[in-house]
PLY file of the C-alpha trace (Angstrom):
ply
format ascii 1.0
element vertex 491
property float x
property float y
property float z
element edge 490
property int vertex1
property int vertex2
end_header
132.88 109.64 49.24
136.14 110.88 50.70
134.52 111.14 54.12
133.39 107.47 53.90
136.90 106.42 52.85
138.38 108.25 55.84
136.11 106.41 58.25
136.87 103.11 56.53
140.60 103.65 56.92
140.18 104.35 60.64
138.14 101.17 61.05
140.80 99.03 59.32
143.51 100.48 61.57
141.41 99.75 64.64
140.88 96.13 63.58
144.58 95.65 62.88
145.48 97.16 66.25
143.01 94.85 68.01
144.54 91.87 66.22
148.04 92.88 67.32
146.92 93.33 70.93
145.10 89.95 70.85
148.18 88.25 69.43
150.37 89.82 72.07
147.97 88.72 74.80
148.00 85.13 73.55
151.76 85.03 73.23
152.11 86.54 76.67
149.79 83.89 78.14
151.83 81.16 76.49
154.94 82.55 78.12
153.25 82.53 81.51
153.45 86.34 81.95
149.74 87.14 81.67
147.31 87.19 84.61
144.27 87.52 82.35
144.06 84.17 80.51
144.29 80.63 81.93
144.06 77.31 80.12
142.62 74.29 81.96
144.91 71.84 80.23
148.15 73.53 81.20
147.89 73.60 85.03
147.14 70.99 87.76
143.80 71.42 89.52
145.36 71.05 92.96
148.78 70.54 94.40
149.09 66.98 95.80
152.20 65.78 97.61
153.91 63.14 95.52
153.99 60.51 98.27
150.27 60.94 99.02
149.39 60.77 95.35
151.38 57.57 94.99
149.37 55.92 97.79
146.07 57.03 96.26
147.10 55.82 92.81
148.11 52.47 94.32
144.63 52.09 95.86
143.04 53.05 92.55
145.15 50.47 90.73
143.98 47.82 93.19
140.34 48.75 92.54
140.96 48.59 88.79
142.62 45.19 89.07
139.77 43.77 91.15
137.19 45.06 88.69
139.11 43.80 85.67
139.64 40.39 87.27
136.11 39.74 88.55
133.75 41.50 86.12
134.29 38.90 83.35
132.70 36.29 85.64
129.63 38.46 86.36
126.72 37.93 83.97
123.43 39.56 83.16
120.41 37.28 83.31
117.44 38.17 81.12
114.51 36.01 82.15
110.97 35.45 80.89
108.28 33.95 83.12
104.99 32.74 81.68
102.11 33.73 83.94
98.66 32.11 83.82
95.59 33.97 85.06
91.85 33.35 85.08
89.78 36.18 83.58
85.96 36.37 83.48
84.34 36.20 80.06
82.06 39.14 79.19
79.42 38.56 76.52
78.67 42.24 75.97
75.34 42.58 77.76
75.44 45.40 80.35
72.83 43.63 82.51
75.13 40.64 83.02
78.14 42.87 83.68
76.55 45.11 86.31
74.68 42.37 88.14
77.54 39.90 88.29
76.18 37.33 85.88
79.48 36.57 84.22
80.17 34.04 81.54
82.70 31.22 81.82
86.17 32.25 82.91
88.99 32.18 80.41
92.57 31.08 80.99
95.04 33.58 79.63
98.81 33.53 79.53
101.17 36.46 79.41
104.93 36.73 79.54
106.67 38.79 82.18
110.26 39.82 81.56
112.84 40.33 84.28
116.45 41.29 84.71
119.03 40.22 87.25
122.64 39.28 87.77
124.62 36.11 88.32
128.12 34.80 89.01
129.87 32.04 87.08
131.01 29.74 89.88
132.00 26.51 88.13
133.01 24.91 84.83
132.59 21.22 84.04
133.72 20.38 80.51
131.69 22.63 78.24
129.10 23.36 80.94
129.29 26.58 82.93
127.27 27.12 86.11
125.89 30.50 87.20
124.80 31.16 90.77
121.96 33.66 91.24
118.87 34.29 93.37
115.75 32.17 93.26
113.66 35.32 92.90
115.66 36.14 89.75
115.56 32.85 87.84
113.70 30.28 89.95
110.39 30.64 88.08
111.76 31.53 84.63
110.64 29.70 81.50
113.32 31.34 79.37
116.78 32.42 80.50
119.42 34.31 78.54
122.94 34.58 79.94
124.89 37.61 78.75
128.62 37.77 79.40
130.78 40.77 80.17
132.05 40.95 76.58
128.59 40.77 75.02
128.45 37.05 74.18
125.04 35.57 74.92
123.95 31.99 75.65
120.72 30.17 76.37
120.52 29.25 80.03
118.83 26.32 81.76
117.63 26.16 85.35
119.57 23.44 87.18
117.97 23.83 90.59
116.47 26.30 93.03
115.92 26.67 96.76
113.30 29.06 98.10
114.46 28.82 101.72
117.88 30.24 100.81
116.69 32.30 97.81
119.30 30.81 95.48
119.22 29.17 92.07
121.78 27.62 89.74
121.67 28.17 85.98
123.83 26.42 83.37
124.83 27.21 79.81
126.93 25.39 77.24
130.01 26.77 75.50
133.20 25.30 74.07
134.98 28.62 74.60
137.79 28.26 77.12
138.22 31.97 77.80
135.11 32.38 79.93
136.07 33.49 83.44
135.03 31.57 86.55
134.89 33.44 89.85
136.97 32.46 92.88
134.86 31.84 95.98
136.24 33.24 99.23
135.65 32.45 102.90
132.73 34.53 104.19
133.38 33.38 107.77
136.42 35.69 107.86
134.44 38.79 106.81
134.35 41.55 109.43
132.65 44.95 109.71
134.86 47.60 108.13
136.20 45.35 105.39
136.34 47.01 101.96
134.01 45.35 99.48
132.61 45.73 95.95
129.12 45.02 94.61
129.04 43.91 90.98
126.06 43.31 88.73
123.46 44.98 86.53
121.61 47.57 88.63
118.60 49.13 86.89
119.80 47.64 83.61
123.24 49.28 83.70
125.38 46.34 82.67
128.66 45.44 84.45
128.48 48.06 87.17
130.83 48.22 90.14
130.15 50.02 93.42
132.49 50.17 96.38
131.92 50.42 100.10
132.53 48.57 103.32
130.97 45.71 105.21
128.57 47.41 107.60
127.68 44.33 109.65
127.53 40.54 109.54
125.02 38.02 110.81
121.94 40.05 109.92
118.71 38.07 110.14
116.66 37.26 107.06
113.62 35.85 108.84
111.41 38.76 107.81
111.88 38.03 104.11
111.41 34.28 104.31
115.08 33.40 104.00
116.97 31.14 106.42
120.32 32.79 105.67
122.05 35.35 107.77
123.36 38.28 105.72
126.36 40.48 105.15
125.25 44.11 105.30
127.08 46.63 103.11
126.84 50.28 102.16
128.13 49.55 98.65
125.29 50.76 96.44
122.90 47.91 95.55
119.79 48.52 93.45
117.17 46.51 91.60
118.96 44.31 89.08
121.93 43.75 91.40
120.19 40.66 92.79
122.28 37.58 92.13
125.45 39.58 91.57
128.63 39.28 93.58
129.88 40.93 96.74
133.67 40.84 96.40
136.55 41.39 98.81
139.88 43.14 98.17
141.42 39.87 97.04
138.97 39.51 94.17
137.10 36.68 95.89
133.32 36.35 95.98
132.19 36.56 99.61
128.46 36.95 99.04
125.52 36.98 96.63
123.70 40.33 96.60
120.06 39.62 97.43
117.98 42.46 98.88
117.96 46.06 100.07
116.21 47.92 102.87
114.84 51.08 101.32
112.04 53.57 101.76
112.38 54.81 98.20
113.07 51.56 96.31
116.61 52.73 95.55
119.91 52.34 97.35
120.08 53.92 100.80
123.28 52.23 101.86
121.49 49.19 103.30
122.29 46.27 101.01
122.40 42.62 102.03
124.25 39.64 100.58
124.01 35.91 101.32
127.40 34.77 102.71
129.02 32.52 100.12
129.80 29.83 102.72
126.05 29.41 103.22
125.58 28.22 99.64
128.73 26.27 98.74
127.13 22.95 99.69
123.98 23.92 97.77
126.00 24.36 94.57
127.24 20.77 94.88
123.72 19.54 95.66
122.23 21.32 92.64
124.78 19.84 90.27
124.47 16.35 91.76
120.68 16.10 92.06
119.03 19.36 91.00
117.95 20.18 94.53
119.31 21.01 97.97
119.31 18.09 100.41
118.49 19.70 103.77
119.00 17.92 107.04
115.84 17.58 109.15
115.57 17.44 112.92
111.79 17.62 113.39
111.28 20.47 115.88
109.55 23.84 115.83
112.02 26.48 117.03
111.15 29.91 118.40
113.02 32.83 119.95
112.11 33.54 123.58
112.62 36.64 125.73
114.24 36.92 129.15
110.94 36.57 131.01
110.26 33.33 129.19
113.79 32.11 129.91
113.34 32.80 133.63
110.11 30.81 133.74
111.78 28.00 131.79
114.76 28.02 134.15
117.55 28.56 131.59
118.84 31.92 132.84
120.41 34.14 130.17
121.86 31.22 128.19
121.92 31.67 124.41
120.15 29.00 122.42
116.99 27.97 120.58
113.74 26.88 122.19
112.06 23.70 120.91
108.43 24.72 121.43
107.06 21.62 119.69
108.32 18.23 118.59
107.29 16.48 115.39
106.08 13.03 116.44
108.01 10.13 114.88
110.76 12.53 113.80
114.53 12.18 114.26
114.30 14.45 117.32
111.33 12.59 118.79
112.89 9.16 118.35
116.11 10.41 119.99
114.23 11.58 123.08
114.10 15.32 122.45
111.04 16.88 124.05
108.89 19.97 123.64
110.31 22.54 126.05
113.96 21.55 125.54
116.29 24.52 125.19
119.01 23.64 122.66
122.38 25.21 123.48
124.89 23.17 121.44
125.09 21.25 118.16
128.13 19.00 117.73
129.91 21.00 120.41
129.24 24.35 118.73
127.30 26.88 120.78
123.88 27.82 119.43
123.48 31.60 119.28
119.91 31.82 118.03
117.16 30.05 116.10
118.30 31.19 112.64
121.79 29.85 113.16
120.52 26.48 114.35
118.13 26.17 111.40
121.02 26.81 108.98
123.37 24.45 110.76
120.83 21.62 110.88
119.98 22.16 107.21
123.64 21.76 106.32
124.03 18.48 108.21
124.53 15.46 105.90
121.60 13.07 105.77
122.37 10.03 107.93
124.83 11.82 110.23
124.56 11.22 113.99
124.50 14.74 115.42
125.06 15.57 119.07
122.71 18.06 120.74
123.04 19.56 124.21
119.75 20.75 125.72
118.64 22.22 129.02
115.69 20.36 130.50
114.37 20.99 134.00
117.46 23.06 134.79
119.89 20.28 133.83
121.92 19.65 130.69
120.98 16.57 128.68
123.00 15.07 125.80
121.10 13.62 122.83
122.34 11.88 119.68
120.05 12.35 116.70
120.26 10.62 113.33
119.54 13.34 110.77
117.06 12.66 107.97
116.39 14.52 104.73
113.85 17.30 104.96
110.67 16.76 102.98
108.58 19.93 102.75
105.25 18.12 102.68
106.07 16.08 105.78
107.73 18.94 107.66
104.72 21.21 107.14
102.12 18.69 108.35
100.73 20.35 111.50
98.91 17.22 112.61
102.16 15.66 113.78
103.45 18.53 115.93
103.13 18.00 119.65
101.53 19.66 121.54
100.37 21.93 118.69
100.62 25.25 120.52
103.09 27.48 122.37
102.69 27.86 126.11
103.56 31.21 127.72
104.03 32.09 131.38
101.45 34.12 133.28
102.77 37.59 134.03
101.02 40.70 135.32
99.98 41.87 131.85
98.45 38.51 130.90
96.77 38.23 134.29
95.14 41.63 133.71
94.13 40.86 130.11
92.55 37.51 131.04
91.15 38.87 134.33
92.82 36.14 136.37
93.04 36.39 140.14
96.28 35.65 141.97
95.19 32.14 142.87
95.20 30.93 139.26
98.54 29.34 138.35
99.62 27.63 135.16
100.51 28.48 131.55
98.54 30.18 128.79
97.76 28.57 125.43
98.80 30.60 122.34
99.47 30.03 118.64
97.36 26.92 118.21
98.20 25.10 114.99
95.34 23.94 112.78
94.85 20.14 112.62
97.30 19.66 115.50
96.71 17.59 118.68
95.84 20.85 120.49
93.16 21.62 117.90
91.82 18.05 118.20
91.57 18.51 122.01
89.50 21.67 121.40
91.98 24.01 123.07
91.46 27.74 122.51
93.95 30.61 122.50
93.83 32.19 125.95
93.00 28.98 127.80
94.95 28.54 131.04
96.35 25.05 131.62
96.47 24.43 135.35
97.24 20.70 135.37
98.54 17.91 133.12
97.17 14.41 133.72
95.73 15.67 137.00
99.07 17.05 138.25
99.15 20.79 138.87
101.64 22.94 136.92
102.54 26.49 137.93
105.25 27.44 135.43
106.73 26.55 132.04
109.36 24.19 133.41
106.75 22.07 135.19
104.40 22.13 132.22
106.92 20.97 129.62
108.35 18.34 131.95
104.90 16.76 132.06
104.74 16.26 128.27
107.31 13.46 128.20
106.57 10.94 125.41
108.18 8.07 127.27
106.48 8.66 130.62
102.94 8.90 129.25
100.73 6.87 126.92
98.07 9.57 126.89
97.80 13.19 128.01
94.94 15.50 128.99
94.81 18.99 130.42
92.82 20.80 133.09
91.71 24.13 131.65
90.68 27.23 133.56
88.39 29.43 131.52
85.76 32.03 132.47
85.89 31.04 136.14
85.47 27.32 135.48
87.86 24.38 135.31
87.24 21.60 132.79
89.24 18.65 131.50
90.03 18.10 127.84
89.68 14.85 125.96
92.60 12.46 126.20
95.19 12.39 123.45
96.95 9.08 122.91
100.66 9.34 122.20
0 1
1 2
2 3
3 4
4 5
5 6
6 7
7 8
8 9
9 10
10 11
11 12
12 13
13 14
14 15
15 16
16 17
17 18
18 19
19 20
20 21
21 22
22 23
23 24
24 25
25 26
26 27
27 28
28 29
29 30
30 31
31 32
32 33
33 34
34 35
35 36
36 37
37 38
38 39
39 40
40 41
41 42
42 43
43 44
44 45
45 46
46 47
47 48
48 49
49 50
50 51
51 52
52 53
53 54
54 55
55 56
56 57
57 58
58 59
59 60
60 61
61 62
62 63
63 64
64 65
65 66
66 67
67 68
68 69
69 70
70 71
71 72
72 73
73 74
74 75
75 76
76 77
77 78
78 79
79 80
80 81
81 82
82 83
83 84
84 85
85 86
86 87
87 88
88 89
89 90
90 91
91 92
92 93
93 94
94 95
95 96
96 97
97 98
98 99
99 100
100 101
101 102
102 103
103 104
104 105
105 106
106 107
107 108
108 109
109 110
110 111
111 112
112 113
113 114
114 115
115 116
116 117
117 118
118 119
119 120
120 121
121 122
122 123
123 124
124 125
125 126
126 127
127 128
128 129
129 130
130 131
131 132
132 133
133 134
134 135
135 136
136 137
137 138
138 139
139 140
140 141
141 142
142 143
143 144
144 145
145 146
146 147
147 148
148 149
149 150
150 151
151 152
152 153
153 154
154 155
155 156
156 157
157 158
158 159
159 160
160 161
161 162
162 163
163 164
164 165
165 166
166 167
167 168
168 169
169 170
170 171
171 172
172 173
173 174
174 175
175 176
176 177
177 178
178 179
179 180
180 181
181 182
182 183
183 184
184 185
185 186
186 187
187 188
188 189
189 190
190 191
191 192
192 193
193 194
194 195
195 196
196 197
197 198
198 199
199 200
200 201
201 202
202 203
203 204
204 205
205 206
206 207
207 208
208 209
209 210
210 211
211 212
212 213
213 214
214 215
215 216
216 217
217 218
218 219
219 220
220 221
221 222
222 223
223 224
224 225
225 226
226 227
227 228
228 229
229 230
230 231
231 232
232 233
233 234
234 235
235 236
236 237
237 238
238 239
239 240
240 241
241 242
242 243
243 244
244 245
245 246
246 247
247 248
248 249
249 250
250 251
251 252
252 253
253 254
254 255
255 256
256 257
257 258
258 259
259 260
260 261
261 262
262 263
263 264
264 265
265 266
266 267
267 268
268 269
269 270
270 271
271 272
272 273
273 274
274 275
275 276
276 277
277 278
278 279
279 280
280 281
281 282
282 283
283 284
284 285
285 286
286 287
287 288
288 289
289 290
290 291
291 292
292 293
293 294
294 295
295 296
296 297
297 298
298 299
299 300
300 301
301 302
302 303
303 304
304 305
305 306
306 307
307 308
308 309
309 310
310 311
311 312
312 313
313 314
314 315
315 316
316 317
317 318
318 319
319 320
320 321
321 322
322 323
323 324
324 325
325 326
326 327
327 328
328 329
329 330
330 331
331 332
332 333
333 334
334 335
335 336
336 337
337 338
338 339
339 340
340 341
341 342
342 343
343 344
344 345
345 346
346 347
347 348
348 349
349 350
350 351
351 352
352 353
353 354
354 355
355 356
356 357
357 358
358 359
359 360
360 361
361 362
362 363
363 364
364 365
365 366
366 367
367 368
368 369
369 370
370 371
371 372
372 373
373 374
374 375
375 376
376 377
377 378
378 379
379 380
380 381
381 382
382 383
383 384
384 385
385 386
386 387
387 388
388 389
389 390
390 391
391 392
392 393
393 394
394 395
395 396
396 397
397 398
398 399
399 400
400 401
401 402
402 403
403 404
404 405
405 406
406 407
407 408
408 409
409 410
410 411
411 412
412 413
413 414
414 415
415 416
416 417
417 418
418 419
419 420
420 421
421 422
422 423
423 424
424 425
425 426
426 427
427 428
428 429
429 430
430 431
431 432
432 433
433 434
434 435
435 436
436 437
437 438
438 439
439 440
440 441
441 442
442 443
443 444
444 445
445 446
446 447
447 448
448 449
449 450
450 451
451 452
452 453
453 454
454 455
455 456
456 457
457 458
458 459
459 460
460 461
461 462
462 463
463 464
464 465
465 466
466 467
467 468
468 469
469 470
470 471
471 472
472 473
473 474
474 475
475 476
476 477
477 478
478 479
479 480
480 481
481 482
482 483
483 484
484 485
485 486
486 487
487 488
488 489
489 490
């Protein structure tokens, strides 16, 4: 018993001594004299010069101000699209199932939900208008508009445009504290500009990412969009579509639309429609529920340097009118297939995409001035612009000549097994139901003469297709070692 008490006394002394040493250590650390204990909340992580820190904090404050000022005008769009599908009816007999003897098909509907972003761009009385992408809300049967602060409203589709991939949605509210975004001037945007992408990526509401403008004027032809695009490395993901690309002044300079990605996620290749491309469309949607596009009535294609040399236009930038829509504004003004358009209202034409956008933006009824190169000379044409009607514009039967002619080079000569004596142009890209199809032309045919007059290059060929100089046209065709004449097409 005494022995146990002795050991107990020693243990108590040891504990007390440990407590004293621990207390001393803590008090020493508090006084800054200990090298053994450090507290994260008492020392700076790094030493930053005061002037440098002030600059960084100023930049951070700018970013905060931009986010606070613009985010209230960015909305989340929850959409529901009703899909209708035809499904075969199965009556339960294996014989019918395995041998394809199906019953009557059934029509079934299902609802598909989607998520995207939008920007409040206008207020008219108690009506607010939200700009977004057509692929977000253009086919929606139900639209819910959720604001930055959580308020939610029922949205209504005002109008949509597939060629630009934009749509306008409205909602009603008597609240006067709902923010409306300020639209900037996207024509002033340059590579290197700081920018912010705002929206609802992957369902994460009111997100902001920051980067720079990587490039401007990117083509959207591959995705069926007539816009050029602002490219940015600000992270854009699924759900960002329809959200805003914002500059350092808090102005909307673009509508985030698509990404280039191998993984489906952001890889620093995001693209936004320049806001100047859609300002007129906003007015059109509100006024009539649709975009009123100007229509010229030509089929435009990009051509390479070899084609330009054969056409006789050198290295001039422009857009090639490969075909003319008969009885169109262009046709009535004297524009011809083979014209190389280099100016519109005095503005130089850089490429096909730019000309398509510029013509689309022309007011219906305006007399527009076009400068074209024809036969090596510049020709001035005044065209009265009409409104584009999709059904009319897509009617192949009215496009003359209904195909694209290409020059004969060494590769084509080898592919078609043509000897050096054969001169002319090769028929490609024949349009169904067009005059070329009616004349029984085939891809790969070589046109050696028009109306009996020999042609050896593109310039000579297209010069022979003049509407005013001919009442009918036929071609001499070289094919498989033989020359035949087509039927005559009356103009």
